[in-house]
C-alpha positions as CSV (number, residue, x, y, z in Angstrom):
1,M,-3.6,-41.7,-38.7
2,S,-6.6,-39.5,-37.2
3,D,-5.8,-35.5,-36.2
4,K,-5.7,-35.9,-33.1
5,N,-3.6,-38.9,-32.3
6,K,-1.4,-36.6,-34.8
7,K,-1.3,-34.1,-32.6
8,N,-0.6,-36.8,-29.3
9,M,2.1,-38.2,-31.0
10,N,3.3,-34.1,-31.3
11,S,3.4,-33.3,-27.7
12,N,5.3,-36.6,-26.6
13,Q,7.8,-35.6,-29.3
14,I,8.0,-32.6,-27.4
15,T,8.5,-34.0,-24.1
16,S,10.7,-36.4,-25.4
17,K,13.1,-34.2,-27.5
18,N,13.4,-31.6,-24.6
19,K,13.5,-34.5,-21.7
20,L,18.1,-34.1,-22.8
21,I,18.1,-30.2,-22.2
22,L,15.0,-30.2,-19.0
23,I,16.8,-30.8,-15.6
24,K,15.9,-33.5,-14.6
25,N,15.1,-32.0,-11.0
26,P,12.4,-29.6,-11.9
27,A,13.4,-28.3,-8.1
28,I,17.3,-27.6,-9.5
29,C,15.5,-25.6,-12.5
30,L,12.8,-23.8,-9.4
31,I,16.0,-22.3,-8.3
32,L,17.6,-21.4,-10.9
33,I,14.5,-19.2,-11.7
34,G,15.1,-18.0,-8.2
35,V,18.4,-17.0,-8.5
36,I,18.0,-15.1,-11.5
37,G,14.8,-13.6,-10.2
38,L,16.8,-12.4,-6.8
39,A,19.1,-11.3,-9.2
40,I,17.4,-8.9,-11.1
41,R,15.3,-7.5,-8.2
42,I,18.7,-6.6,-6.3
43,Y,19.8,-4.7,-9.9
44,S,16.5,-2.5,-8.9
45,Y,16.5,-2.0,-5.5
46,P,16.3,1.3,-4.2
47,Y,19.0,2.3,-2.3
48,D,18.7,4.2,0.5
49,L,15.3,5.5,-0.5
50,P,12.5,5.5,1.9
51,V,8.8,3.6,2.1
52,Y,6.1,6.6,1.1
53,Q,2.8,6.3,1.1
54,D,0.6,3.9,2.1
55,I,3.4,1.6,2.5
56,S,4.6,4.1,4.9
57,D,1.2,3.4,7.0
58,Y,2.2,-0.4,7.0
59,F,5.4,0.2,8.2
60,W,4.7,2.8,10.7
61,Y,1.3,0.4,11.9
62,A,4.5,-2.9,12.2
63,I,6.7,-0.3,14.0
64,D,4.2,0.3,16.5
65,M,2.8,-3.3,16.9
66,S,6.2,-4.7,17.2
67,I,6.6,-2.2,20.8
68,L,3.1,-2.8,21.5
69,D,2.7,-6.6,21.1
70,E,-0.9,-5.4,20.6
71,F,-2.4,-4.1,17.9
72,P,-2.3,-0.5,17.4
73,Q,-5.7,1.8,17.8
74,M,-6.9,3.1,14.4
75,V,-7.7,6.3,13.0
76,A,-10.6,5.6,10.1
77,N,-9.8,9.5,8.8
78,Q,-6.2,10.0,8.8
79,Q,-6.2,13.1,8.1
80,L,-8.7,13.5,11.1
81,A,-5.8,11.7,13.2
82,E,-4.6,13.2,16.5
83,P,-2.6,12.2,19.2
84,P,-2.7,10.0,21.1
85,Y,-4.1,8.1,17.5
86,P,-0.9,7.3,15.0
87,P,-0.9,8.7,11.5
88,Y,-2.1,5.5,9.5
89,S,-5.3,4.2,8.2
90,F,-6.3,1.0,5.6
91,P,-8.5,-1.3,5.1
92,N,-6.2,-4.6,6.0
93,N,-3.8,-4.6,8.1
94,G,-2.8,-8.9,7.5
95,W,0.6,-7.9,6.1
96,P,1.8,-5.1,8.5
97,V,0.8,-7.7,11.2
98,F,2.8,-10.8,9.5
99,L,5.2,-7.6,8.6
100,S,5.6,-7.2,12.9
101,L,6.8,-10.4,13.4
102,F,10.1,-9.9,11.6
103,F,10.6,-6.0,13.0
104,S,10.3,-7.2,16.5
105,L,13.0,-9.6,16.5
106,A,15.0,-7.1,14.3
107,N,17.8,-4.7,16.2
108,F,18.6,-1.5,14.4
109,D,18.6,1.6,15.2
110,N,18.0,3.7,12.0
111,I,15.1,4.0,10.4
112,L,15.9,2.9,6.9
113,A,16.9,0.1,8.1
114,Y,13.5,-1.4,9.1
115,M,12.3,0.3,6.0
116,D,14.9,-2.3,3.8
117,L,14.1,-5.2,5.7
118,Q,10.2,-4.6,4.9
119,R,11.4,-4.4,1.2
120,C,14.0,-7.2,1.9
121,I,10.6,-9.5,3.1
122,T,8.0,-8.3,-0.3
123,I,11.8,-9.4,-2.5
124,T,11.5,-13.3,-0.7
125,I,7.9,-13.9,-0.3
126,S,8.3,-12.7,-4.0
127,I,10.8,-15.1,-5.2
128,L,9.3,-18.0,-3.4
129,T,5.7,-17.3,-4.7
130,V,7.9,-19.6,-7.8
131,I,6.9,-22.7,-5.7
132,P,3.1,-22.8,-5.9
133,M,3.1,-21.2,-9.4
134,Y,5.0,-23.8,-10.6
135,I,2.8,-26.3,-8.4
136,L,-0.1,-24.4,-9.9
137,C,1.0,-24.6,-13.5
138,T,0.8,-28.3,-12.7
139,K,-2.4,-28.6,-12.7
140,F,-2.6,-27.7,-16.1
141,F,0.8,-29.1,-18.1
142,G,3.6,-31.1,-17.4
143,K,7.1,-30.1,-16.0
144,Y,8.2,-28.1,-19.4
145,F,5.4,-25.8,-19.1
146,S,4.9,-25.3,-15.8
147,L,8.7,-23.9,-15.9
148,L,8.0,-21.9,-18.6
149,G,5.3,-20.6,-16.8
150,T,6.5,-20.1,-14.0
151,A,9.5,-18.0,-15.5
152,L,7.1,-16.2,-17.2
153,F,5.8,-14.6,-14.3
154,A,8.9,-14.1,-11.8
155,F,10.2,-12.5,-14.7
156,Q,7.5,-9.8,-15.2
157,P,8.7,-6.6,-14.8
158,R,5.9,-5.3,-13.1
159,I,6.0,-7.9,-10.7
160,I,10.0,-7.5,-9.8
161,D,8.8,-3.7,-9.8
162,N,5.9,-4.1,-7.1
163,S,7.9,-6.6,-5.2
164,I,11.0,-3.5,-4.6
165,L,8.0,-1.5,-2.8
166,G,7.8,-3.0,0.6
167,G,3.8,-3.3,-0.1
168,N,1.2,-5.9,1.0
169,E,0.6,-7.2,-3.0
170,P,4.1,-9.7,-2.9
171,L,1.7,-11.4,0.2
172,F,-1.8,-10.9,-1.7
173,L,-0.1,-13.1,-4.9
174,F,1.5,-15.6,-2.6
175,L,-1.2,-16.3,-0.6
176,G,-3.8,-16.3,-3.7
177,V,-1.6,-18.5,-5.6
178,C,-0.9,-20.6,-2.8
179,T,-5.1,-20.6,-2.1
180,L,-5.7,-21.7,-6.5
181,T,-2.8,-24.7,-5.2
182,L,-4.1,-26.4,-2.7
183,F,-7.9,-26.0,-4.1
184,L,-7.1,-27.4,-7.6
185,S,-5.7,-31.0,-5.6
186,K,-7.3,-33.5,-5.8
187,N,-6.3,-34.3,-2.0
188,T,-9.7,-33.1,0.3
189,K,-7.6,-32.5,2.9
190,M,-5.7,-30.2,0.5
191,I,-8.8,-28.9,-0.3
192,F,-9.8,-27.8,3.2
193,G,-6.1,-26.0,3.8
194,S,-7.3,-24.0,0.5
195,F,-10.0,-22.2,2.5
196,V,-7.9,-21.5,5.0
197,V,-5.7,-19.7,3.0
198,A,-7.9,-17.9,1.2
199,G,-8.9,-16.1,4.8
200,L,-5.2,-15.3,5.1
201,F,-5.7,-14.0,1.1
202,S,-8.6,-12.1,2.6
203,L,-7.1,-10.1,5.2
204,V,-4.4,-9.2,3.9
205,R,-7.1,-7.4,0.8
206,Y,-10.2,-7.1,1.4
207,E,-11.0,-8.3,-2.5
208,G,-9.6,-11.7,-1.9
209,L,-13.3,-12.2,0.1
210,L,-14.1,-12.5,-3.8
211,I,-11.8,-15.8,-3.9
212,F,-14.8,-17.8,-2.5
213,I,-17.0,-16.6,-5.3
214,P,-15.2,-19.4,-8.2
215,M,-14.6,-21.7,-4.7
216,T,-18.4,-22.4,-4.5
217,I,-19.3,-22.4,-8.1
218,V,-16.3,-24.7,-8.5
219,F,-16.7,-26.6,-5.6
220,F,-20.4,-27.7,-6.9
221,Y,-19.4,-28.1,-10.3
222,R,-16.3,-30.6,-9.1
223,F,-18.4,-32.6,-6.0
224,R,-22.0,-32.1,-7.0
225,F,-25.0,-31.7,-4.7
226,S,-24.8,-33.9,-1.6
227,K,-25.6,-34.4,1.7
228,T,-21.4,-34.9,2.0
229,S,-20.0,-32.4,-0.2
230,V,-22.5,-29.5,1.8
231,A,-21.3,-31.0,4.8
232,K,-18.3,-30.5,3.7
233,Y,-18.1,-27.5,2.4
234,A,-20.1,-26.4,5.8
235,I,-16.7,-27.3,7.1
236,M,-14.6,-25.6,4.8
237,V,-16.6,-22.6,5.1
238,G,-16.0,-22.7,9.1
239,L,-12.7,-23.3,8.6
240,F,-12.7,-19.4,6.7
241,L,-14.7,-17.7,9.2
242,L,-12.2,-19.0,11.4
243,I,-9.2,-17.0,10.2
244,I,-11.7,-13.7,9.4
245,L,-13.9,-13.4,12.2
246,P,-11.2,-12.7,14.7
247,M,-9.6,-10.7,13.2
248,A,-12.5,-8.5,11.9
249,H,-13.3,-8.1,15.5
250,I,-10.4,-7.1,16.7
251,R,-10.4,-4.2,13.6
252,T,-13.7,-3.1,14.9
253,E,-12.7,-3.0,18.7
254,T,-9.6,-1.2,16.9
255,L,-10.8,0.8,14.4
256,G,-14.8,1.1,14.6
257,Y,-15.3,-1.0,11.2
258,D,-13.6,-5.1,10.4
259,G,-12.0,-3.5,7.1
260,L,-13.5,-7.2,5.0
261,F,-17.9,-6.6,5.2
262,S,-18.1,-3.1,5.6
263,N,-15.8,-2.1,2.8
264,F,-17.8,-3.7,0.6
265,I,-20.8,-1.8,2.1
266,A,-18.5,1.2,1.3
267,G,-17.9,1.0,-2.3
268,S,-22.2,-0.2,-2.8
269,K,-22.4,4.0,-0.9
270,Y,-19.9,5.5,-3.3
271,V,-21.9,3.8,-6.2
272,S,-25.1,4.8,-5.1
273,N,-24.3,8.5,-4.2
274,S,-22.3,9.0,-7.1
275,V,-25.8,7.5,-9.3
276,S,-28.0,9.3,-7.8
277,G,-26.3,12.7,-6.0
278,N,-23.6,15.4,-6.2
279,E,-25.5,17.7,-8.9
280,V,-21.9,19.3,-8.6
281,F,-20.1,16.7,-9.9
282,W,-22.6,16.5,-13.0
283,S,-22.5,20.1,-13.9
284,D,-18.7,20.2,-13.8
285,L,-19.0,17.9,-16.5
286,E,-21.6,19.7,-18.1
287,M,-24.6,17.6,-17.8
288,E,-26.5,19.6,-15.3
289,Q,-30.3,17.6,-16.7
290,V,-29.0,14.1,-16.8
291,S,-30.8,11.2,-15.6
292,M,-30.0,8.0,-14.0
293,E,-29.7,6.1,-16.6
294,Q,-27.1,7.7,-18.4
295,K,-25.4,8.8,-14.6
296,I,-25.0,4.5,-14.2
297,F,-24.1,4.4,-18.0
298,Y,-21.3,6.8,-17.4
299,H,-20.0,5.3,-14.5
300,I,-19.8,1.5,-16.8
301,Q,-18.2,3.4,-19.9
302,K,-15.9,5.2,-17.8
303,G,-15.2,2.2,-15.6
304,V,-14.9,-0.4,-19.1
305,Q,-13.0,2.0,-20.7
306,N,-10.1,2.6,-17.9
307,T,-10.7,-1.5,-17.5
308,A,-9.6,-2.1,-20.8
309,I,-6.8,0.9,-21.1
310,N,-5.2,-0.8,-18.2
311,L,-5.4,-4.4,-19.5
312,G,-3.6,-3.1,-22.6
313,K,-0.7,-2.1,-20.2
314,I,-0.3,-4.9,-18.0
315,L,0.1,-7.6,-21.0
316,V,2.8,-5.4,-22.4
317,P,5.8,-6.8,-22.9
318,T,5.1,-10.8,-21.8
319,F,1.4,-11.0,-22.1
320,S,1.0,-9.1,-25.5
321,F,0.8,-12.2,-28.0
322,L,0.5,-15.6,-25.9
323,A,-2.1,-14.6,-23.4
324,P,-4.8,-13.1,-26.3
325,I,-4.5,-16.3,-27.9
326,G,-4.9,-18.4,-24.4
327,I,-8.3,-17.4,-23.1
328,F,-9.5,-18.9,-26.4
329,F,-7.7,-22.0,-25.6
330,L,-8.8,-21.8,-21.8
331,F,-12.1,-22.1,-22.7
332,R,-12.3,-25.0,-24.7
333,K,-13.0,-28.4,-23.4
334,L,-13.8,-26.6,-20.1
335,D,-12.7,-29.1,-16.7
336,Y,-13.3,-27.5,-13.0
337,G,-9.8,-26.1,-13.5
338,K,-10.2,-24.1,-16.8
339,L,-13.7,-23.5,-14.8
340,T,-11.5,-21.9,-12.1
341,L,-8.9,-19.9,-13.3
342,I,-12.2,-18.3,-15.7
343,I,-14.2,-17.7,-12.8
344,T,-11.2,-16.3,-10.6
345,L,-10.1,-13.9,-13.3
346,V,-13.7,-12.7,-13.9
347,A,-14.2,-12.1,-9.9
348,F,-10.9,-9.7,-9.4
349,L,-11.7,-7.5,-12.5
350,I,-15.1,-6.8,-10.2
351,P,-12.7,-4.9,-7.6
352,A,-9.7,-3.8,-10.8
353,F,-13.7,-2.2,-12.6
354,Y,-14.7,-0.2,-9.7
355,A,-10.9,1.1,-8.7
356,Y,-11.2,2.5,-12.7
357,M,-14.4,3.9,-12.4
358,R,-13.4,5.9,-9.7
359,D,-10.5,7.3,-12.1
360,L,-8.2,5.5,-9.4
361,Q,-5.7,4.2,-12.9
362,E,-2.6,2.2,-10.9
363,L,-1.9,-1.3,-12.2
364,K,-1.5,-2.8,-8.9
365,Y,-5.5,-3.7,-8.8
366,L,-4.4,-6.2,-11.6
367,L,-1.5,-7.6,-10.4
368,I,-3.6,-10.6,-8.6
369,L,-4.2,-11.6,-12.3
370,F,-1.1,-12.1,-13.5
371,P,-0.4,-15.7,-12.5
372,I,-4.2,-16.4,-14.4
373,F,-2.2,-15.0,-17.5
374,S,1.1,-16.8,-17.4
375,I,-1.0,-19.7,-17.6
376,V,-3.2,-18.8,-19.9
377,S,-0.2,-18.0,-22.2
378,M,0.7,-21.3,-21.9
379,F,-1.9,-22.3,-23.6
380,A,-1.0,-20.7,-27.0
381,L,2.8,-21.5,-26.4
382,R,1.7,-25.7,-25.7
383,R,-0.3,-25.4,-29.6
384,I,2.0,-23.1,-30.8
385,L,5.2,-25.7,-30.4
386,V,3.0,-28.4,-31.5
387,K,3.3,-26.6,-34.5
388,F,7.0,-27.2,-35.2
389,N,10.0,-30.1,-34.6
390,E,12.5,-27.4,-33.4
391,S,11.0,-27.3,-29.7
392,R,14.5,-27.3,-27.9
393,K,15.1,-24.0,-29.3
394,I,11.6,-22.5,-29.3
395,F,11.7,-23.7,-25.1
396,V,15.4,-21.5,-25.4
397,V,14.1,-18.6,-27.7
398,F,10.7,-18.2,-25.8
399,L,12.4,-18.0,-22.2
400,V,15.9,-15.9,-23.5
401,S,12.5,-13.5,-25.2
402,I,11.2,-13.1,-21.6
403,L,14.8,-12.2,-19.4
404,I,15.1,-9.3,-22.6
405,F,11.8,-8.5,-22.6
406,S,11.7,-7.7,-19.1
407,A,15.2,-6.8,-18.5
408,G,14.0,-3.9,-21.6
409,Y,11.0,-2.7,-19.8
410,L,12.5,-2.8,-16.2
411,V,15.7,-0.6,-17.5
412,Y,13.4,2.2,-19.8
413,F,10.0,2.2,-18.0
414,S,11.3,1.6,-14.1
415,P,11.6,4.1,-12.3
416,D,14.4,6.7,-12.6
417,L,16.5,5.7,-8.9
418,E,19.0,8.2,-9.2
419,H,16.3,11.1,-9.8
420,E,14.6,9.2,-6.9
421,Q,18.0,9.7,-4.7
422,E,18.9,13.0,-5.9
423,A,15.3,14.5,-5.2
424,L,15.5,12.3,-1.9
425,A,19.3,15.3,-1.4
426,I,17.2,18.5,-2.7
427,A,14.4,17.2,0.6
428,V,17.8,17.7,2.9
429,I,18.7,20.8,1.4
430,I,14.7,22.2,1.2
431,K,14.3,21.5,5.2
432,D,17.6,23.0,6.1
433,T,17.0,26.4,3.8
434,T,13.5,26.8,3.7
435,T,10.7,28.3,6.8
436,K,7.9,26.2,4.8
437,I,7.0,25.7,1.2
438,N,4.2,24.9,-0.8
439,N,3.8,21.3,-1.7
440,Y,5.7,19.5,-4.7
441,Y,4.0,16.3,-6.6
442,P,5.3,13.4,-6.5
443,E,8.8,14.0,-5.0
444,G,7.8,16.2,-2.0
445,I,7.0,12.8,-0.1
446,Y,10.8,12.5,0.2
447,F,10.6,15.7,1.7
448,V,7.9,14.6,4.1
449,H,10.1,11.9,5.2
450,V,13.3,14.2,5.8
451,M,11.2,16.6,7.8
452,K,9.9,14.0,10.5
453,Y,12.5,11.0,10.3
454,S,15.6,12.5,9.6
455,D,16.5,13.9,13.1
456,L,15.1,11.0,15.3
457,E,17.6,10.5,17.8
458,E,16.7,7.0,18.6
459,F,14.6,4.0,16.8
460,P,12.5,2.0,17.2
461,I,9.8,4.1,18.2
462,L,6.0,4.3,18.4
463,S,4.6,6.3,15.6
464,T,2.5,8.8,17.9
465,D,6.7,9.9,19.7
466,V,7.5,11.4,16.4
467,P,7.6,14.7,16.2
468,S,5.2,16.4,14.2
469,N,7.6,18.1,11.8
470,N,6.5,19.3,8.8
471,K,7.1,22.1,6.7
472,Q,5.2,21.6,3.4
473,V,2.0,22.8,3.2
474,S,-0.2,19.8,1.8
475,I,-3.8,19.9,0.4
476,F,-5.4,19.2,3.5
477,D,-3.7,22.6,5.0
478,W,-5.0,24.3,2.5
479,I,-8.1,22.9,2.8
480,G,-8.7,23.6,6.1
481,Y,-7.5,26.8,6.4
482,I,-10.3,27.9,3.9
483,E,-12.7,26.1,6.1
484,R,-11.8,27.5,9.2
485,N,-11.2,30.9,7.9
486,L,-13.5,31.4,4.4
487,G,-16.4,29.2,5.8
488,G,-15.9,26.3,3.1
489,Y,-14.3,26.4,0.0
490,D,-14.3,26.2,-4.0
491,K,-12.5,22.7,-5.0
492,S,-11.5,24.2,-8.5
493,L,-8.9,25.8,-6.3
494,I,-7.2,22.5,-5.3
495,L,-5.1,20.3,-7.5
496,A,-2.2,17.9,-5.8
497,G,-1.8,19.9,-2.9
498,D,-1.7,23.6,-4.5
499,I,-3.8,25.8,-6.3
500,K,-5.0,25.2,-9.7
501,E,-6.7,28.2,-11.3
502,I,-5.7,31.3,-9.7
503,D,-4.2,33.1,-13.1
504,T,-0.9,34.7,-11.2
505,V,2.2,34.3,-9.4
506,E,1.0,37.8,-7.1
507,D,-2.7,35.3,-6.1
508,Y,-0.6,32.4,-5.4
509,I,1.7,34.5,-3.0
510,I,-1.5,35.8,-1.9
511,F,-3.2,32.9,-1.0
512,G,0.0,31.0,1.0
513,K,0.7,34.1,2.9
514,E,-1.8,33.1,4.8
515,V,-0.9,30.1,5.6
516,G,2.8,30.3,6.4
517,V,4.2,29.9,2.7
518,T,7.5,31.6,3.0
519,H,9.3,29.7,-0.1
520,L,9.0,28.1,-3.4
521,A,9.8,25.2,-4.0
522,I,9.4,24.9,-8.3
523,D,10.5,22.0,-11.1
524,G,8.8,23.5,-13.9
525,K,6.8,20.0,-13.8
526,S,3.1,19.8,-15.3
527,A,2.4,18.7,-11.9
528,Q,3.0,22.1,-10.7
529,P,0.4,24.9,-10.8
530,N,1.1,26.6,-14.1
531,V,2.1,30.2,-12.5
532,L,5.2,28.5,-11.1
533,N,6.3,26.8,-14.0
534,D,6.0,30.2,-15.4
535,I,8.3,31.3,-12.9
536,F,10.6,28.4,-13.4
537,S,11.4,29.2,-16.7
538,N,11.0,33.7,-16.2
539,E,12.2,33.9,-12.9
540,K,13.7,37.2,-13.8
541,N,9.5,39.0,-13.8
542,Y,8.9,38.3,-10.0
543,P,12.1,40.9,-8.2
544,Y,10.2,39.7,-5.1
545,L,11.3,36.3,-5.6
546,L,14.7,35.3,-4.1
547,K,16.6,32.4,-6.0
548,Q,18.4,30.4,-2.7
549,F,19.9,27.0,-4.7
550,D,19.8,25.9,-7.7
551,S,20.2,21.6,-8.4
552,A,21.7,22.3,-12.3
553,E,24.2,24.5,-10.1
554,H,25.5,21.9,-7.9
555,G,25.6,19.7,-10.6
556,F,22.3,17.7,-9.8
557,K,20.4,16.5,-12.9
558,Y,16.9,16.8,-10.9
559,H,16.8,20.9,-11.8
560,M,14.8,21.9,-8.5
561,K,14.5,25.4,-7.5
562,I,14.4,26.7,-4.3
563,Y,13.5,30.5,-4.1
564,E,12.8,33.0,-0.9
565,I,9.1,34.9,-0.9
566,D,10.5,38.6,0.0
567,F,7.1,40.2,1.5
568,H,8.3,43.6,1.7
569,I,9.4,43.4,-1.7
570,F,6.5,42.1,-2.6
571,E,3.8,44.5,-0.3
572,K,6.5,47.5,-3.0
573,Y,4.9,45.3,-5.9
574,L,1.3,45.1,-5.4
575,E,1.0,48.9,-4.6
576,N,3.0,49.6,-8.1
577,N,1.6,47.9,-9.9
578,K,-2.5,48.6,-8.8
């Protein structure tokens, strides 16, 4: 018997042996995967915590749209926003437009209820993604490995973590998986539909436009060049444009740029400016005499290095073993399905590379690769199971291992919800006991929320009707003051909302006084300037700082100290130490 026949026989044995343990109806198994995935997400849910940063921008766009029943006017530069313009700006509005449909049906009276709804929708979308994910897996495997691949995706801890934030990634992933599933169908109508979904995919995140690269290449690889195939492709492109162009027009009218192609142009300009100009940047790196080739090499090297590091991070824990092995088998016996996965993988590494070249270190840029990694891992697992007779045991072991690795990761590496809730509670105390404080990162995001939204008497309201009430001096306040009063600013003085290279506490307070700082919030962490961390450890050395609150004295695990600056004592201190 030939080796090929032996392998086919073993593969058939795997299938037959597991018919007894595989639920005959895969829908039941998918429901079970969904229920377990939902239970894990409920366990990890950030109860009583607001959404923040760019996710808050999506929230307010959706609120405004649900009230106005039209597309809100946006601003290109969030920091330059002034009434009547709302304080949000982002490349694509597909997700908040979708979210606004649910907000318009809701009837809550407080802001956190709407934020919880936002999170519940992303959780639901994340769970529903198991359906197209399973169908996509069946393009490459039978029921056995398709269910395992779906479980590998559904229980991936970073997918779980991201799904509870309320951002646009769950919808982006759902539409991306749907696009590939429809595109790999043997039904021509489904392939037409894939270009429609690809349009929606691109409206959620502009890098979704890159899906057009593998779809175009594989389409003509699969159907060859002919008058019929070119005509069909033209219709598909027309359907795609029919989806994206109206929204691009609306964004141009409400923002000034389309949010799609304009972002690729902006990216190319950034790269060009980075390698051709900004000599201050190169001098800071002690690279004053740098050729154009050296500059290009520096950026490429940084992008490659950061991409490799972050790829290594996301493979842990569930993909670290199987995905690298699976890549090898992906390139064996290429067909249009495998070719689609390969080109899609490469295409979506481009925006990640661009982000990491700019030192934007968030792992979310790689989440779109997780469905592909799940499928690739099954190529490796299938090869491994062919070598064993006890396939049923390995099936169970693998499934249990996925759950254990995911649960372990979530327990040890996910955000500390108790810490976040304490940070929110302390933010309330800071609001009630201070006048204006320094920026403290990252917990200060909760202070911003408390200052702006905790005293709202009614909700929902337009973002432009929210009182501007932030007592925290952020990086933009510092820069604004310096530009207005000092005729420019030294970037070395600014870091994460505070001053980076001021040598003494006295200098820090003198500068802070100019912008109205009356109190200091200090937690002794590395994110704060060293001069503030010294206060945290040696407060007795600073008699002009009067401690008003110490969270450790009130049973908090998150240690935060709040000091009032006594400027009368401070002035005397300066005089005595001249």
